C-alpha positions in Angstrom: 48.7 126.2 117.2 51.1 128.7 119.3 50.7 132.1 119.2 53.4 134.8 117.7 54.7 136.8 120.2 52.7 139.5 120.9 54.1 143.4 120.2 53.5 146.2 122.5 50.7 148.0 121.5 48.9 151.3 123.3 45.9 148.6 122.8 46.8 147.0 125.7 48.6 148.4 128.8 52.0 146.2 129.0 53.2 145.6 132.4 56.7 147.3 133.1 58.7 148.1 136.2 57.2 151.1 136.3 53.7 149.8 136.9 55.7 148.3 140.1 56.2 149.4 143.4 58.3 147.8 145.9 56.8 144.2 146.8 53.7 144.0 149.0 53.5 147.7 149.1 49.9 148.9 148.6 49.1 151.9 146.6 46.9 154.8 148.1 43.9 152.9 148.5 45.4 149.5 150.1 45.4 147.4 146.9 48.8 146.5 144.6 49.6 148.0 142.4 50.9 145.0 140.5 47.8 142.9 141.0 45.5 146.1 140.1 47.5 146.4 137.1 47.0 142.8 136.1 43.2 142.8 136.4 42.7 146.1 134.7 44.5 145.1 131.5 41.7 145.6 128.6 42.1 144.4 125.2 40.8 146.0 122.1 40.0 142.9 120.4 39.6 144.3 116.7 42.7 146.3 117.0 44.9 143.7 119.2 48.3 143.7 118.0 49.1 140.5 116.5 52.8 139.5 114.2 52.3 140.3 110.8 49.2 142.1 110.7 46.8 141.2 108.2 45.3 144.5 108.3 48.9 146.0 107.7 49.5 143.9 104.5 49.5 145.3 100.9 46.3 146.5 98.6 47.4 144.0 96.1 48.1 140.7 98.6 44.5 141.6 100.2 42.7 142.1 97.1 44.5 138.8 95.6 43.3 136.8 99.0 39.8 138.7 98.4 39.6 137.3 94.4 41.1 133.5 95.7 38.3 133.4 98.4 35.8 134.4 96.0 36.7 131.7 93.7 35.9 129.4 96.3 32.6 130.8 97.4 31.1 130.4 93.9 31.8 126.3 94.1 28.8 126.7 97.1 26.4 128.3 94.2 27.6 126.1 91.7 26.4 123.2 93.5 23.2 123.8 94.0 22.3 124.3 91.0 24.0 122.9 88.5 22.0 119.6 88.7 18.8 121.4 87.8 19.0 121.1 83.6 20.2 117.4 84.7 17.6 116.1 86.7 15.3 114.4 83.7 18.3 112.5 82.5 19.4 111.6 86.1 15.3 110.4 86.9 16.1 107.8 83.1 19.6 106.6 83.9 20.0 105.8 87.7 16.6 105.4 87.8 15.0 107.6 90.4 11.6 109.2 90.9 11.0 112.9 90.8 10.7 113.4 94.7 14.2 111.2 95.0 15.9 113.5 92.8 14.2 116.6 94.9 15.4 115.6 97.8 18.8 115.2 96.7 18.6 119.6 96.0 16.9 120.1 99.1 19.2 118.1 101.2 22.2 119.8 99.6 20.6 123.1 100.5 19.7 122.2 103.8 23.4 120.5 104.6 25.4 123.3 103.6 23.0 125.4 106.5 23.9 123.7 108.9 27.3 122.3 108.7 29.1 125.9 108.7 28.3 125.6 112.5 30.8 123.3 112.4 33.5 124.9 110.2 33.3 128.1 112.5 34.7 126.1 115.5 37.3 124.3 113.8 38.8 127.6 111.9 39.0 129.4 115.3 41.5 126.7 116.5 43.1 125.3 113.4 43.5 128.9 111.2 41.4 129.6 108.2 43.5 127.8 105.8 43.2 125.0 107.2 39.5 124.7 106.9 39.9 125.8 103.2 41.8 122.9 102.2 40.4 119.8 104.0 36.5 121.2 103.3 37.5 121.5 99.3 39.5 118.2 99.1 35.7 116.3 100.9 33.7 118.7 98.1 36.4 116.9 95.5 35.4 113.9 96.6 32.2 113.9 96.9 31.7 115.6 93.3 33.6 112.6 92.2 31.9 110.1 93.6 28.4 111.4 92.4 30.0 111.6 89.0 30.5 108.1 89.0 27.3 106.6 91.2 25.0 104.2 90.4 22.2 104.5 92.4 20.1 107.9 93.7 21.1 106.8 96.9 25.0 107.0 96.8 23.8 110.3 94.7 22.0 111.6 97.9 24.6 110.8 100.0 27.4 112.4 98.1 25.3 115.2 97.8 25.4 115.9 101.5 29.1 115.1 101.3 29.4 117.8 98.7 27.4 120.3 100.9 29.8 119.8 103.7 32.5 120.7 101.9 31.4 123.8 99.8 29.6 125.4 102.7 33.2 126.1 104.9 34.3 128.4 102.0 31.4 131.0 102.3 31.2 131.0 106.1 34.9 131.2 106.7 35.2 133.7 103.7 33.3 136.5 105.5 35.6 135.7 108.9 38.3 136.1 106.3 37.7 139.6 105.1 36.7 140.7 108.9 40.6 139.6 109.1 42.1 141.6 106.9 40.1 144.8 106.0 39.2 147.3 108.8 35.2 147.6 109.8 35.1 151.2 107.7 35.7 149.2 104.2 34.4 146.1 105.3 31.1 146.4 103.9 31.9 147.2 100.4 34.3 143.9 100.1 31.7 142.3 101.7 29.5 143.6 98.8 32.3 142.0 96.2 33.1 139.1 98.1 29.1 137.8 98.0 29.2 138.3 93.9 30.7 134.8 93.5 27.9 132.9 95.5 25.2 134.8 94.3 26.4 134.4 90.4 26.9 130.6 91.0 23.1 130.2 91.4 22.3 132.1 88.3 25.5 130.4 85.7 25.1 126.9 87.1 21.9 125.9 85.2 23.5 127.5 82.2 27.0 125.4 82.8 24.6 122.6 83.7 22.6 122.5 80.6 25.8 122.7 78.4 27.4 120.2 79.7 24.3 117.8 80.1 23.4 118.8 76.5 27.1 118.2 75.1 28.2 114.9 77.4 25.5 113.8 79.9 24.3 114.3 83.5 27.4 113.3 84.8 29.8 116.0 83.3 28.6 118.9 85.6 30.2 116.9 88.6 33.1 116.3 86.7 33.0 120.0 86.6 32.9 120.9 89.6 35.6 118.5 90.9 37.8 120.2 88.4 37.0 123.7 89.7 36.9 122.6 93.2 40.4 121.1 92.7 42.1 124.1 91.1 41.0 126.2 93.8 42.1 123.8 96.3 46.0 124.3 94.5 45.7 128.3 94.8 44.7 127.7 98.4 47.4 125.4 98.6 50.0 127.6 97.1 49.1 130.8 97.3 47.1 131.4 100.6 48.4 132.8 103.6 46.4 131.9 106.8 44.5 135.4 107.4 43.4 134.2 111.1 45.6 135.5 114.0 44.3 134.1 117.2 45.0 136.6 119.8 42.0 138.9 117.9 39.8 136.1 118.6 37.0 136.6 121.4 38.2 132.6 122.7 41.6 134.0 122.8 40.4 136.8 125.1 38.9 134.8 127.3 41.4 132.4 127.8 44.0 135.4 128.3 41.7 137.1 131.2 41.2 134.1 133.0 45.0 133.4 133.2 45.3 136.9 133.8 42.9 136.8 137.1 44.6 133.7 138.1 47.8 135.4 138.3 46.2 138.6 139.4 45.4 136.2 142.7 48.7 134.9 143.0 50.4 138.5 143.0 47.9 139.3 145.8 49.0 136.3 147.7 52.6 136.7 147.7 52.2 140.5 148.2 50.5 139.6 151.5 53.2 137.4 152.7 55.8 139.6 151.9 53.9 142.6 153.8 54.0 140.6 156.6 57.5 139.4 156.5 58.6 143.4 155.9 56.6 144.4 159.1 58.6 141.9 161.2 62.0 142.8 160.1 64.0 145.7 159.5 64.9 147.3 156.4 68.6 145.8 156.4 68.4 142.2 156.2 70.8 139.6 156.7 70.8 136.6 154.1 72.5 133.6 154.5 73.4 132.2 151.1 75.7 128.8 150.4 77.4 129.7 153.6 78.5 133.2 152.9 76.6 136.3 154.6 75.2 139.0 152.5 73.2 142.3 153.1 70.8 143.0 151.1 68.6 146.5 150.7 65.3 145.4 150.2 64.0 149.1 149.5 67.0 148.9 146.7 65.8 145.5 144.7 65.4 145.5 141.3 62.1 144.7 141.0 62.2 143.6 137.3 63.0 140.1 137.8 59.5 139.8 139.2 58.1 141.6 136.2 59.5 139.7 133.5 56.9 137.2 134.6 54.2 139.7 133.2 54.7 139.5 129.9 51.2 138.3 128.5 51.4 133.9 128.1 51.2 131.8 125.5 48.1 130.6 124.5 47.3 127.3 122.0 43.5 127.3 121.9 41.5 124.0 121.6 37.7 123.0 120.8 37.6 123.1 124.4 38.8 126.9 124.9 36.6 127.9 121.8 33.6 125.9 123.5 31.9 126.3 120.1 27.5 125.3 122.0 28.5 127.8 124.7 30.2 130.3 121.5 27.1 129.7 119.3 24.6 130.3 122.4 26.5 133.3 123.1 25.8 134.8 119.5 21.9 133.8 119.2 20.6 134.4 122.6 21.6 138.5 121.9 18.0 139.7 120.9 19.7 141.8 117.7 21.5 138.9 116.4 18.2 136.5 116.3 16.1 139.0 114.8 18.5 140.2 112.4 19.2 136.4 111.6 15.3 135.6 111.2 15.4 138.7 108.6 18.2 137.4 106.7 16.7 134.0 106.7 13.3 135.2 105.0 15.1 137.8 102.4 17.6 134.7 101.1 14.7 131.9 101.1 13.5 134.3 98.1 16.6 134.4 96.4 17.1 130.6 96.5 13.7 130.4 95.1 13.1 132.3 92.4 15.6 130.5 90.5 13.8 127.3 90.9 9.9 128.1 90.7 11.3 130.5 87.7 13.0 128.0 85.9 9.5 126.1 86.0 7.4 128.5 84.3 10.2 129.4 81.9 10.1 126.0 80.9 6.4 125.2 80.9 4.9 128.7 79.7 7.8 129.9 77.5 9.1 126.6 76.3 12.5 126.9 77.3 15.1 124.3 77.6 17.7 124.4 80.3 20.1 126.7 78.3 18.0 129.6 77.4 16.2 129.2 81.1 19.7 129.6 82.5 20.5 132.6 80.3 17.1 134.4 81.5 18.2 133.4 85.2 21.7 134.8 84.6 19.9 138.6 84.9 19.3 137.6 88.7 22.8 137.1 89.2 24.0 139.9 87.1 21.6 142.3 89.1 22.8 140.4 92.5 26.0 141.9 91.3 25.2 145.2 91.1 23.1 145.0 94.7 26.2 143.7 96.5 28.7 145.9 95.5 26.6 149.2 95.4 24.6 148.0 98.5 28.1 147.3 100.5 30.1 150.7 99.4 26.6 152.9 100.5 26.6 150.9 103.5 30.5 151.8 104.6 29.1 155.6 103.3 26.3 155.6 105.9 28.3 153.9 108.7 31.0 156.5 108.6 28.7 159.7 107.9 26.6 158.8 111.2 29.9 158.1 112.7 30.8 161.5 112.1 28.1 163.2 113.1 27.7 161.3 116.4 31.4 162.7 117.1 33.4 160.1 115.3 31.4 157.4 117.5 29.8 154.6 115.2 28.1 151.6 116.1 27.0 148.8 114.0 23.7 149.7 113.8 24.4 152.6 112.0 25.2 150.4 109.0 21.8 149.1 108.7 20.5 153.2 108.3 22.0 152.3 104.4 19.0 149.4 104.0 15.8 152.1 104.1 15.6 152.0 100.2 15.6 148.6 99.5 13.6 147.7 102.3 10.3 149.1 100.5 11.7 148.7 97.1 12.1 144.9 97.2 9.1 143.9 98.0 7.3 145.6 95.2 9.4 144.7 92.9 9.3 141.0 93.7 5.4 141.4 93.3 5.3 143.1 90.1 8.3 140.5 88.9 5.1 137.7 90.1 2.5 139.2 87.5 4.7 139.9 84.7 5.4 135.7 85.0 1.1 135.6 85.6 1.0 137.0 82.5 2.9 135.9 80.8 4.7 139.1 79.4 7.8 139.5 76.8 11.0 137.4 78.1 12.7 141.4 78.1 10.2 141.9 80.7 10.5 139.0 82.9 14.7 139.7 82.9 14.3 143.4 83.8 12.4 142.6 86.8 14.2 139.7 87.8 17.2 142.0 87.7 15.8 144.5 90.1 14.4 141.8 92.4 18.2 141.0 92.3 19.7 143.9 93.1 17.2 145.0 96.1 17.7 141.7 97.6 21.3 141.7 97.6 21.4 145.1 98.6 20.0 144.8 101.7 21.5 141.7 102.5 25.0 142.9 102.1 24.5 145.5 104.5 22.8 142.8 106.8 25.9 140.5 106.9 28.6 143.2 107.3 26.3 144.0 110.6 26.7 140.6 112.0 30.3 140.5 111.4 30.6 144.2 113.2 28.4 143.4 115.8 30.1 140.2 116.9 34.0 141.0 117.3 35.5 138.0 117.8 32.8 135.8 117.4 32.1 136.8 113.1 32.5 133.2 111.8 30.1 132.1 114.3 27.6 134.6 113.4 27.9 134.4 109.6 27.8 130.3 110.7 24.2 131.0 112.1 23.6 133.1 109.1 24.1 130.1 106.7 22.1 128.2 108.9 18.9 130.7 108.5 19.3 131.0 105.1 19.2 126.8 104.6 16.4 126.8 106.7 14.4 129.6 104.7 15.5 128.1 101.4 14.7 124.8 102.0 11.3 125.6 103.9 10.5 127.6 101.0 11.3 125.7 97.9 9.0 123.0 99.9 6.3 125.3 100.2 6.5 127.3 97.0 6.1 124.7 94.6 2.6 123.5 96.1 1.1 127.0 95.9 2.6 127.8 92.3 1.3 124.2 90.7 -1.2 122.9 93.2 -4.3 123.7 94.8 -3.8 124.6 98.3 -7.1 124.4 100.3 -7.4 127.5 102.1 -6.9 129.8 98.7 -8.8 127.4 96.4 -11.7 128.4 98.9 -10.8 132.4 98.7 -11.4 131.7 94.9 -14.4 129.6 94.8 -16.1 132.4 97.5 -14.9 135.0 94.9 -15.7 132.7 91.8 -12.2 132.6 90.3 -11.6 129.1 88.5 -8.1 128.6 89.7 -6.6 125.4 90.8 -3.8 126.6 92.0 -2.3 130.4 92.9 0.1 130.9 90.1 3.3 132.9 90.0 0.9 135.9 90.4 -0.1 135.0 93.6 2.7 132.9 94.7 5.3 135.8 94.2 2.5 138.8 96.3 2.3 136.5 99.7 6.4 136.4 99.3 6.3 140.1 99.0 3.8 140.5 102.1 6.5 138.0 103.7 9.5 140.4 102.7 7.8 143.6 104.0 7.8 141.3 107.6 11.3 140.6 107.4 11.9 144.6 106.3 10.3 145.5 109.9 12.6 142.9 111.2 15.5 145.1 110.2 14.0 148.6 111.0 13.7 147.4 115.0 16.5 146.3 115.3 18.4 149.2 113.4 16.0 151.3 116.4 16.7 149.2 119.8 19.6 147.2 118.1 22.4 149.0 120.2 20.2 149.0 123.5 19.8 145.1 123.2 23.4 144.8 122.4 25.0 146.8 124.8 22.9 145.3 127.6 24.1 141.8 126.6 27.8 142.7 126.5 27.0 143.9 130.0 25.2 140.8 130.8 27.6 138.4 129.7 30.6 140.6 131.4 28.7 140.4 134.6 28.3 136.8 134.0 32.0 135.9 133.3 33.3 138.0 136.5 31.1 135.7 138.3 32.4 132.4 137.0 36.0 134.0 137.8 35.2 135.0 141.2 
C-alpha cells in the first residue's frame, strides 16, 4: 500500500536549499550540512504528519467509528459464552461427551488469545479495514458451519475458526482508537470501547438461553452468523481505514535506514566534489554537445540537488514489519511483560466468574439458562460502569500529574488511577465467594457481582491504555500480547477453577482433615478467596510497573536505539 505524500510539519526537519551549502563544503566541524541534516532528522512518530489525519476528523466521525468497532468487538464476547446454555442439548444431539463440549469452549478461548499476534502484523501492512473485513468473513463462515455440523469434531474445529475471526476486532480495535484519538483522551475512549467485549460474556448466556429454548442449540450460532454478517456490511460501506503507516514503528525504522543510506551516498559524493574543487579554479570550462560554456560553481542553484532529499516513498511488507522481531521487542521490555502478566491474571477472574457462577446458580439456586444469564448481567453492568469511569479517571490523572511535572507526562502516570481499585477488588472477590458459598439471597449475589465487575474493569482499562501509550508505533503488537496473556490466563483458570470448586483437591483436603473440616471440595468461598490472593499479587505487579516502569522503558528504548545504530553501521 503506497503511502500518501507527507506534508511539511514542525515535527520533521525538512531538507531545503537553506540546509545545503556549496556541494562538498563542510561546515565548521568538518561534517557536511547535507548529510548532517539527514542524520539528524528526528521523527515524532506519535504526531507524524499524514494525509487525511484521522485525529483531525470530526467528533461525529470519530465516535461513529468507535461505535462500529464496538459492535464488532461484542462478537468476541458473544462467541465465547453464547454456547453455554446449549451445551446439554449439544451433548445429546451430536452426540458428544461433556469433556468434548468443554474442550470446544476452552480451545475457543485459547485460540482467541493466540491469533491476535497474526492479525496485528497484517494490519501494519494491509491496514485495519482489510483485517476487519477478512476476519469477520472468517467468523461468519465458521458460525454457519458450526450451526450445520453433525459431529463434535467439526464443531471443535470450526469453533477454533470462529476464534480466529473474532479475535481480530478486539485486538485491532484498540489500535484503531490509538489512530484517531490523542493520548490525553485515549483512556476514556478505551473505557467506552471495552464495554462491548465485556457485555458479551454477560449477554451471551441470555441470548443463548432464549434462542436454545425457543429453537435448538444451532440457533445461537445462526444468530452469530447474522450478527457478524451485519457488522461486516457496516465495515464494508461505512468504515474508512484509520491506519497511517507513517505512524508505525516499522515505517519509522525503514525510513531511518533509507535516510542513513542516502546520507552515506551524499557524504561520498561531497568528498569527491571537494577533491575536484581543490584541483580546479572557481571558474570552470565545460564542454557540452560541442559547445563551450562557462559555469560559476559558487553561483549554481543547489535546489537541483536537494530536490532529491524529499522523504522517500515506502511500501511496507511483512519483512519490514518483522512480526517476530517486533513481538520480541515488546515482550522483552520488563515493564511490558510485568503488566501483561498482571493483566492476564486480572482477566482470568473476569472469564472464570461467569463460568463458575453459572454452575452454582444452576446447582444451588436451581436457575435455568435464562435466569442465570440475567443474574450474570449484573457483572456486565458493573464492567460497563468500571470501564467508563476507570478510563475517564485514568485520563484525568495523567493530565493532572503531567501538569504538576511541568507539562511532561509519561505512561506510568496513568497507572496512578488504579490505586483505589487494586485493594478494593480482592476484597470484593472474596466477599462474593462467601455470599455464594452461604447461598445468600440472589440480590446479594447480584450486588457483589456488580462490584467485582466495576473494580476489575476499572483497573483493566488503565492497564490497556498504558500498554498502548508505552508502545508507540507498536500498539497493535502490545494489544495482541495482551490478548494472548488474557486467553492463557482464562484457559488456565477455567481448567483449575472447576476442580477446586466441585472436586476433592489433595492439598486442601489434607488441610481440611487437619482442622477436622468435613468437606470434599473447597466450594465457592475458598475458591474465590484464593482468587482474591492471586489478584493481590496482580496488583503488586501493577504497583511495581508504576514505580519502576519509566526507568525500565527508557533503558529499553536506549538499548534498542543503540542496537539500531550498530546494525546501520
